[in-house]
C-alpha atoms as a printed R data frame, in Angstrom:
    type eleno elety resid chain resno       x       y       z
1   ATOM     1    CA   UNK     A     1 218.137 -11.314  90.777
2   ATOM     2    CA   UNK     A     2 216.661  -8.434  88.832
3   ATOM     3    CA   UNK     A     3 218.060  -8.283  85.270
4   ATOM     4    CA   UNK     A     4 215.900  -5.375  84.119
5   ATOM     5    CA   UNK     A     5 217.503  -2.731  86.347
6   ATOM     6    CA   UNK     A     6 220.899  -1.288  85.526
7   ATOM     7    CA   UNK     A     7 223.897  -2.515  87.486
8   ATOM     8    CA   UNK     A     8 225.028  -0.258  90.319
9   ATOM     9    CA   UNK     A     9 228.272   1.602  89.909
10  ATOM    10    CA   UNK     A    10 231.196   1.262  92.303
11  ATOM    11    CA   UNK     A    11 230.174   4.245  94.407
12  ATOM    12    CA   UNK     A    12 226.480   3.282  94.548
13  ATOM    13    CA   UNK     A    13 225.064   0.837  97.030
14  ATOM    14    CA   UNK     A    14 222.680  -1.886  95.981
15  ATOM    15    CA   UNK     A    15 219.692  -2.631  98.197
16  ATOM    16    CA   UNK     A    16 219.104  -6.138  96.921
17  ATOM    17    CA   UNK     A    17 221.000  -9.156  98.141
18  ATOM    18    CA   UNK     A    18 222.443 -11.594  95.660
19  ATOM    19    CA   UNK     A    19 222.048 -15.197  96.646
20  ATOM    20    CA   UNK     A    20 223.025 -16.816  93.370
21  ATOM    21    CA   UNK     A    21 226.388 -18.510  93.397
22  ATOM    22    CA   UNK     A    22 227.954 -16.650  96.332
23  ATOM    23    CA   UNK     A    23 225.720 -17.932  99.075
24  ATOM    24    CA   UNK     A    24 228.137 -17.389 101.911
25  ATOM    25    CA   UNK     A    25 228.697 -13.712 100.958
26  ATOM    26    CA   UNK     A    26 232.410 -13.948 101.539
27  ATOM    27    CA   UNK     A    27 234.958 -12.118  99.509
28  ATOM    28    CA   UNK     A    28 238.393 -13.362  98.681
29  ATOM    29    CA   UNK     A    29 241.162 -11.350 100.217
30  ATOM    30    CA   UNK     A    30 244.496 -10.810  98.589
31  ATOM    31    CA   UNK     A    31 247.499 -12.232 100.410
32  ATOM    32    CA   UNK     A    32 249.554  -9.651 102.176
33  ATOM    33    CA   UNK     A    33 253.318  -9.542 102.268
34  ATOM    34    CA   UNK     A    34 253.190 -10.362 105.962
35  ATOM    35    CA   UNK     A    35 251.576 -13.732 105.244
36  ATOM    36    CA   UNK     A    36 253.980 -14.704 102.473
37  ATOM    37    CA   UNK     A    37 257.546 -13.700 103.218
38  ATOM    38    CA   UNK     A    38 258.760 -14.611  99.734
39  ATOM    39    CA   UNK     A    39 257.074 -11.460  98.392
40  ATOM    40    CA   UNK     A    40 259.381  -9.367 100.548
41  ATOM    41    CA   UNK     A    41 262.404 -11.128  99.111
42  ATOM    42    CA   UNK     A    42 261.115 -10.645  95.574
43  ATOM    43    CA   UNK     A    43 260.667  -6.944  96.258
44  ATOM    44    CA   UNK     A    44 264.176  -6.653  97.670
45  ATOM    45    CA   UNK     A    45 265.652  -8.628  94.770
46  ATOM    46    CA   UNK     A    46 263.778  -6.476  92.246
47  ATOM    47    CA   UNK     A    47 264.949  -3.289  93.941
48  ATOM    48    CA   UNK     A    48 268.520  -4.611  94.042
49  ATOM    49    CA   UNK     A    49 268.497  -5.421  90.335
50  ATOM    50    CA   UNK     A    50 267.143  -1.959  89.553
51  ATOM    51    CA   UNK     A    51 269.852  -0.319  91.659
52  ATOM    52    CA   UNK     A    52 272.507  -2.336  89.799
53  ATOM    53    CA   UNK     A    53 270.983  -1.227  86.472
54  ATOM    54    CA   UNK     A    54 270.988   2.366  87.738
55  ATOM    55    CA   UNK     A    55 274.641   2.282  88.791
56  ATOM    56    CA   UNK     A    56 275.898   0.453  85.690
57  ATOM    57    CA   UNK     A    57 273.776   2.581  83.331
58  ATOM    58    CA   UNK     A    58 274.845   5.830  84.951
59  ATOM    59    CA   UNK     A    59 278.528   4.945  84.971
60  ATOM    60    CA   UNK     A    60 278.376   3.615  81.403
61  ATOM    61    CA   UNK     A    61 276.699   6.729  80.016
62  ATOM    62    CA   UNK     A    62 279.077   9.023  81.907
63  ATOM    63    CA   UNK     A    63 281.957   7.019  80.455
64  ATOM    64    CA   UNK     A    64 280.513   7.451  76.955
65  ATOM    65    CA   UNK     A    65 280.344  11.211  77.468
66  ATOM    66    CA   UNK     A    66 283.917  11.322  78.794
67  ATOM    67    CA   UNK     A    67 285.214   9.348  75.798
68  ATOM    68    CA   UNK     A    68 283.292  11.589  73.387
69  ATOM    69    CA   UNK     A    69 284.778  14.698  74.967
70  ATOM    70    CA   UNK     A    70 288.265  13.202  75.169
71  ATOM    71    CA   UNK     A    71 288.484  11.860  71.613
72  ATOM    72    CA   UNK     A    72 286.913  14.516  69.433
73  ATOM    73    CA   UNK     A    73 286.968  13.840  65.733
74  ATOM    74    CA   UNK     A    74 286.204  16.415  63.072
75  ATOM    75    CA   UNK     A    75 285.188  13.739  60.574
76  ATOM    76    CA   UNK     A    76 282.393  12.222  62.698
77  ATOM    77    CA   UNK     A    77 280.748  15.228  64.301
78  ATOM    78    CA   UNK     A    78 277.200  14.096  63.481
79  ATOM    79    CA   UNK     A    79 277.682  10.630  64.917
80  ATOM    80    CA   UNK     A    80 279.308  12.033  68.043
81  ATOM    81    CA   UNK     A    81 276.408  14.453  68.522
82  ATOM    82    CA   UNK     A    82 273.871  11.653  68.185
83  ATOM    83    CA   UNK     A    83 275.716   9.315  70.530
84  ATOM    84    CA   UNK     A    84 276.266  12.121  73.050
85  ATOM    85    CA   UNK     A    85 272.606  13.084  72.878
86  ATOM    86    CA   UNK     A    86 271.612   9.465  73.423
87  ATOM    87    CA   UNK     A    87 273.924   9.193  76.442
88  ATOM    88    CA   UNK     A    88 272.445  12.378  77.963
89  ATOM    89    CA   UNK     A    89 268.889  11.142  77.328
90  ATOM    90    CA   UNK     A    90 269.735   7.774  78.916
91  ATOM    91    CA   UNK     A    91 271.209   9.540  81.929
92  ATOM    92    CA   UNK     A    92 267.992  11.520  82.235
93  ATOM    93    CA   UNK     A    93 266.013   8.303  82.100
94  ATOM    94    CA   UNK     A    94 268.283   6.673  84.690
95  ATOM    95    CA   UNK     A    95 267.822   9.595  87.071
96  ATOM    96    CA   UNK     A    96 264.085   9.934  86.503
97  ATOM    97    CA   UNK     A    97 262.925   6.367  86.297
98  ATOM    98    CA   UNK     A    98 265.182   3.565  87.464
99  ATOM    99    CA   UNK     A    99 266.048   4.624  91.002
100 ATOM   100    CA   UNK     A   100 262.508   5.952  91.604
101 ATOM   101    CA   UNK     A   101 261.067   2.600  90.537
102 ATOM   102    CA   UNK     A   102 263.515   0.797  92.827
103 ATOM   103    CA   UNK     A   103 262.448   3.056  95.694
104 ATOM   104    CA   UNK     A   104 258.763   2.560  94.840
105 ATOM   105    CA   UNK     A   105 259.081  -1.218  95.089
106 ATOM   106    CA   UNK     A   106 260.137  -0.938  98.719
107 ATOM   107    CA   UNK     A   107 257.697   1.758  99.861
108 ATOM   108    CA   UNK     A   108 253.924   1.331  99.951
109 ATOM   109    CA   UNK     A   109 253.066   4.757  98.531
110 ATOM   110    CA   UNK     A   110 254.551   7.782  96.762
111 ATOM   111    CA   UNK     A   111 256.463   9.813  99.342
112 ATOM   112    CA   UNK     A   112 257.414  12.934  97.374
113 ATOM   113    CA   UNK     A   113 254.124  14.788  96.846
114 ATOM   114    CA   UNK     A   114 251.883  15.664  93.928
115 ATOM   115    CA   UNK     A   115 254.115  18.045  91.951
116 ATOM   116    CA   UNK     A   116 257.193  15.762  91.929
117 ATOM   117    CA   UNK     A   117 254.899  12.886  90.875
118 ATOM   118    CA   UNK     A   118 253.667  14.799  87.848
119 ATOM   119    CA   UNK     A   119 257.153  16.087  87.042
120 ATOM   120    CA   UNK     A   120 258.512  12.548  87.338
121 ATOM   121    CA   UNK     A   121 256.194  11.229  84.640
122 ATOM   122    CA   UNK     A   122 256.726  14.296  82.444
123 ATOM   123    CA   UNK     A   123 260.509  13.992  82.644
124 ATOM   124    CA   UNK     A   124 260.350  10.237  82.112
125 ATOM   125    CA   UNK     A   125 258.302  10.581  78.939
126 ATOM   126    CA   UNK     A   126 260.481  13.424  77.629
127 ATOM   127    CA   UNK     A   127 263.736  11.526  78.097
128 ATOM   128    CA   UNK     A   128 262.247   8.323  76.702
129 ATOM   129    CA   UNK     A   129 261.027  10.139  73.582
130 ATOM   130    CA   UNK     A   130 264.397  11.870  73.276
131 ATOM   131    CA   UNK     A   131 266.123   8.492  73.299
132 ATOM   132    CA   UNK     A   132 263.749   7.076  70.710
133 ATOM   133    CA   UNK     A   133 264.058  10.015  68.327
134 ATOM   134    CA   UNK     A   134 267.831  10.150  68.732
135 ATOM   135    CA   UNK     A   135 268.053   6.494  67.736
136 ATOM   136    CA   UNK     A   136 265.790   7.179  64.761
137 ATOM   137    CA   UNK     A   137 267.940  10.138  63.661
138 ATOM   138    CA   UNK     A   138 271.100   8.086  64.103
139 ATOM   139    CA   UNK     A   139 269.610   5.355  61.932
140 ATOM   140    CA   UNK     A   140 268.689   7.832  59.189
141 ATOM   141    CA   UNK     A   141 272.178   9.374  59.373
142 ATOM   142    CA   UNK     A   142 273.854   5.973  59.054
143 ATOM   143    CA   UNK     A   143 271.557   5.068  56.147
144 ATOM   144    CA   UNK     A   144 272.364   8.295  54.321
145 ATOM   145    CA   UNK     A   145 276.072   7.761  54.943
146 ATOM   146    CA   UNK     A   146 275.895   4.231  53.552
147 ATOM   147    CA   UNK     A   147 273.761   5.409  50.603
148 ATOM   148    CA   UNK     A   148 276.261   8.164  49.797
149 ATOM   149    CA   UNK     A   149 279.147   5.678  50.026
150 ATOM   150    CA   UNK     A   150 277.436   3.202  47.702
151 ATOM   151    CA   UNK     A   151 276.822   5.917  45.086
152 ATOM   152    CA   UNK     A   152 280.461   7.036  45.003
153 ATOM   153    CA   UNK     A   153 281.790   3.534  44.359
154 ATOM   154    CA   UNK     A   154 281.097   2.671  40.717
155 ATOM   155    CA   UNK     A   155 282.944   0.592  38.194
156 ATOM   156    CA   UNK     A   156 283.107   2.429  34.875
157 ATOM   157    CA   UNK     A   157 285.838   0.538  33.016
158 ATOM   158    CA   UNK     A   158 284.900  -3.056  33.633
159 ATOM   159    CA   UNK     A   159 285.474  -5.404  30.695
160 ATOM   160    CA   UNK     A   160 285.018  -9.115  30.479
């Protein structure tokens, strides 16, 4: 084996044979799903779990939006906006990620074309970031509300 020459890249072909440890020149092949039927069942179970998450998540977030619209409160407008925004972002994530991933588990390749593939990942990252930043804003809002509440409660006439 020649150690002084650079290693060939994946698209280059090497003219020298290697007879070091792989003397039979065989390569290991990955097992296919046809050889091991349990992989098919794992794929179907994974897709089924993802469809259940999709249905429960979609119905739950729609229910949150219905309750927010039905029971409007003028004293908690900020909280309702944050929770509503989070529900909309989660719905966007459910529609862009969960069912597509469940479909991808069962199909060998992407079936929808190049533009929907790029839009899928763009929409997925946008809705995920929207969820993250909505949770961060909700946390800051709750902190400021608790900080304001703790400053208004003071004991001025306390004697022992």
